[in-house]
Each structure stands twice: as C-alpha cells, then as structure tokens.
C-alpha positions as a Python dict, from the first residue, in 0.01 Angstrom:
ca = {
    (1, 'M'): (0, 0, 0),
    (2, 'Q'): (270, 70, 260),
    (3, 'S'): (444, -259, 203),
    (4, 'R'): (470, -195, -173),
    (5, 'R'): (658, 132, -122),
    (6, 'A'): (892, -29, 130),
    (7, 'S'): (974, -311, -111),
    (8, 'K'): (1047, -60, -393),
    (9, 'R'): (1288, 125, -162),
    (10, 'R'): (1464, -200, -74),
    (11, 'V'): (1498, -289, -444),
    (12, 'R'): (1635, 59, -520),
    (13, 'R'): (1885, 33, -231),
    (14, 'A'): (2003, -302, -366),
    (15, 'A'): (2047, -148, -714),
    (16, 'V'): (2256, 137, -567),
    (17, 'T'): (2475, -115, -383),
    (18, 'V'): (2533, -316, -701),
    (19, 'E'): (2612, 0, -901),
    (20, 'A'): (2858, 115, -633),
    (21, 'A'): (3022, -230, -631),
    (22, 'L'): (3078, -196, -1006),
    (23, 'V'): (3181, 171, -1023),
    (24, 'L'): (3392, 224, -709),
    (25, 'P'): (3676, -23, -796),
    (26, 'V'): (3710, 136, -1140),
    (27, 'L'): (3710, 483, -986),
    (28, 'F'): (3970, 379, -727),
    (29, 'F'): (4191, 227, -999),
    (30, 'L'): (4173, 548, -1204),
    (31, 'L'): (4261, 755, -898),
    (32, 'V'): (4565, 537, -822),
    (33, 'A'): (4671, 548, -1189),
    (34, 'I'): (4656, 930, -1188),
    (35, 'V'): (4867, 947, -871),
    (36, 'V'): (5126, 699, -1001),
    (37, 'G'): (5136, 878, -1338),
    (38, 'G'): (5194, 1208, -1158),
    (39, 'L'): (5483, 1055, -963),
    (40, 'G'): (5633, 927, -1289),
    (41, 'I'): (5613, 1273, -1443),
    (42, 'F'): (5772, 1420, -1129),
    (43, 'H'): (6064, 1174, -1147),
    (44, 'Y'): (6113, 1242, -1520),
    (45, 'Q'): (6124, 1617, -1450),
    (46, 'Q'): (6390, 1551, -1186),
    (47, 'V'): (6599, 1351, -1437),
    (48, 'A'): (6566, 1625, -1701),
    (49, 'H'): (6662, 1895, -1449),
    (50, 'Q'): (6966, 1694, -1337),
    (51, 'A'): (7085, 1652, -1698),
    (52, 'R'): (7045, 2025, -1774),
    (53, 'E'): (7218, 2140, -1455),
    (54, 'A'): (7505, 1895, -1502),
    (55, 'T'): (7556, 2012, -1860),
    (56, 'R'): (7561, 2378, -1758),
    (57, 'W'): (7801, 2305, -1473),
    (58, 'L'): (8049, 2120, -1699),
    (59, 'A'): (8021, 2371, -1986),
    (60, 'V'): (8212, 2626, -1776),
    (61, 'R'): (8469, 2383, -1635),
    (62, 'G'): (8678, 2292, -1937),
    (63, 'S'): (9051, 2330, -2002),
    (64, 'D'): (9036, 2714, -1999),
    (65, 'W'): (8877, 2700, -1652),
    (66, 'Q'): (9158, 2469, -1541),
    (67, 'K'): (9424, 2717, -1665),
    (68, 'E'): (9246, 3015, -1512),
    (69, 'T'): (9171, 2870, -1167),
    (70, 'G'): (9457, 2624, -1127),
    (71, 'K'): (9206, 2353, -1037),
    (72, 'K'): (9176, 2032, -1233),
    (73, 'C'): (8869, 1971, -1448),
    (74, 'P'): (8597, 1776, -1267),
    (75, 'T'): (8554, 1408, -1341),
    (76, 'K'): (8230, 1224, -1405),
    (77, 'D'): (8230, 1100, -1043),
    (78, 'E'): (8277, 1455, -911),
    (79, 'L'): (7989, 1570, -1132),
    (80, 'R'): (7770, 1297, -987),
    (81, 'K'): (7859, 1390, -627),
    (82, 'Q'): (7847, 1770, -663),
    (83, 'V'): (7557, 1823, -905),
    (84, 'I'): (7347, 1512, -972),
    (85, 'L'): (7306, 1361, -623),
    (86, 'P'): (7212, 1687, -446),
    (87, 'L'): (6923, 1716, -695),
    (88, 'A'): (6815, 1354, -639),
    (89, 'K'): (6663, 1383, -291),
    (90, 'T'): (6365, 1154, -363),
    (91, 'M'): (6556, 909, -583),
    (92, 'D'): (6753, 593, -511),
    (93, 'P'): (7117, 679, -601),
    (94, 'A'): (7188, 315, -688),
    (95, 'K'): (6937, 336, -974),
    (96, 'L'): (7082, 659, -1116),
    (97, 'T'): (7343, 647, -1395),
    (98, 'V'): (7528, 930, -1569),
    (99, 'E'): (7710, 942, -1903),
    (100, 'V'): (7924, 1243, -1998),
    (101, 'H'): (8078, 1315, -2339),
    (102, 'W'): (8288, 1596, -2481),
    (103, 'I'): (8185, 1665, -2843),
    (104, 'N'): (8459, 1786, -3079),
    (105, 'G'): (8316, 2089, -3260),
    (106, 'A'): (8521, 2029, -3575),
    (107, 'T'): (8457, 1659, -3627),
    (108, 'G'): (8145, 1595, -3419),
    (109, 'T'): (8302, 1293, -3250),
    (110, 'A'): (8203, 1215, -2893),
    (111, 'V'): (8475, 1131, -2644),
    (112, 'D'): (8425, 1015, -2287),
    (113, 'W'): (8455, 1321, -2061),
    (114, 'D'): (8723, 1181, -1829),
    (115, 'S'): (8959, 1100, -2119),
    (116, 'A'): (8879, 1411, -2330),
    (117, 'S'): (9091, 1724, -2371),
    (118, 'K'): (8795, 1943, -2262),
    (119, 'W'): (8895, 2231, -2492),
    (120, 'P'): (8610, 2478, -2534),
    (121, 'R'): (8711, 2545, -2898),
    (122, 'T'): (8891, 2358, -3174),
    (123, 'L'): (8995, 2440, -3529),
    (124, 'N'): (8806, 2300, -3823),
    (125, 'A'): (8956, 2210, -4164),
    (126, 'S'): (8958, 2575, -4278),
    (127, 'K'): (9142, 2682, -3957),
    (128, 'E'): (8839, 2856, -3804),
    (129, 'H'): (8753, 2826, -3436),
    (130, 'V'): (8455, 2601, -3368),
    (131, 'T'): (8289, 2567, -3029),
    (132, 'C'): (8296, 2223, -2870),
    (133, 'R'): (8003, 2086, -2671),
    (134, 'V'): (7939, 1878, -2362),
    (135, 'R'): (7664, 1613, -2353),
    (136, 'V'): (7522, 1465, -2031),
    (137, 'T'): (7277, 1175, -2021),
    (138, 'V'): (7104, 1087, -1694),
    (139, 'R'): (6911, 760, -1657),
    (140, 'Y'): (6694, 650, -1367),
    (141, 'D'): (6528, 309, -1328),
    (142, 'W'): (6198, 401, -1163),
    (143, 'L'): (5982, 134, -1006),
    (144, 'P'): (5625, 268, -976),
    (145, 'E'): (5520, 289, -613),
    (146, 'F'): (5207, 76, -650),
    (147, 'L'): (5373, -183, -877),
    (148, 'V'): (5142, -105, -1166),
    (149, 'A'): (5423, -191, -1405),
    (150, 'G'): (5780, -313, -1395),
    (151, 'P'): (6079, -80, -1376),
    (152, 'I'): (6060, 207, -1624),
    (153, 'Q'): (6382, 372, -1744),
    (154, 'L'): (6356, 750, -1742),
    (155, 'E'): (6625, 916, -1953),
    (156, 'S'): (6717, 1272, -2041),
    (157, 'T'): (7005, 1403, -2249),
    (158, 'S'): (7126, 1760, -2253),
    (159, 'E'): (7392, 1912, -2479),
    (160, 'F'): (7543, 2257, -2431),
    (161, 'P'): (7830, 2454, -2591),
    (162, 'M'): (8147, 2481, -2384),
    (163, 'A'): (8216, 2833, -2263),
    (164, 'F'): (8527, 2818, -2046),
}
C-alpha cells in the first residue's frame, strides 16, 4: 500500500515539472514583452514631450521677439541644443532628428524654420491679420532593449500658433 502512494506522488511531481517546463517560458516571455512595451511607451512619451516643448519655445521666439529683445531668432540647431537634448537624458542623441517649419497663416505653406521670416502674423487676401504657426517634428529610432524587434521609429509632431 505504501509503495502505491509513493509512486503516485512521484508521477504527480513529474507532471508538475512538465507543466512548469511548458508554462514558465511563456510566462517569462510575456513578462519581458510587458517590460519592453513599457519602455517603448516611455520613449514615445519623451518624443511627444520634446516636440510639444520645442513648439512652445519657438512660438514665442519669432520676429517680434527678435525686435523686442535685440537677440536673433533661434535656429534649428539651437533648438536642438537648448530644448530637445536636455529632455533626452535616456536617449541616444545620434538617433534623434528634428524638423522645424514656419507655417504661413494666410497661405498655409510650410517653410523651413531657418530660412523663414518667422512673423507671428501675416495678412490674408482680404487684408486681415492671420496668425502664423510653428510645427516641430521629433523622430527617434528606438532599438528595443531585448532585441524583440528591429529599430522602431517613434515620431511626434506638434503645431502651435506663433505669439511673439
């Protein structure tokens, strides 16, 4: 009688070992996927925050700001150094790109920031003042830490009316 119970326990222990061998790798993979997905969301939030902050910063540094302060309008490189990179502490700066456009309020045309007039307002066809806008796009090529996938491009665009 004793030997029968002992053999049933050994069979049950073997079944638990087999079940664990099947379930634990799947559970570990799901745990790693959740962590990597969380890191991806974190990096995207950083990119979105950088785009919003850069847009706000440029919206008050147009041609009126230049006249008022006597300082020249910031360039795209100055924006990258003064706004984007300080917010990119956990990112590789070599994988971070920035595009900046000044949007003419009357025509809707986008002009590269460095070659634009940076006027906060323009006149439309009926001679009314129309607010111009600034658009910043930040892109980051993120390589997941556990190499689950290849590089993923995270991108965020922010557009804001010029105020100064």
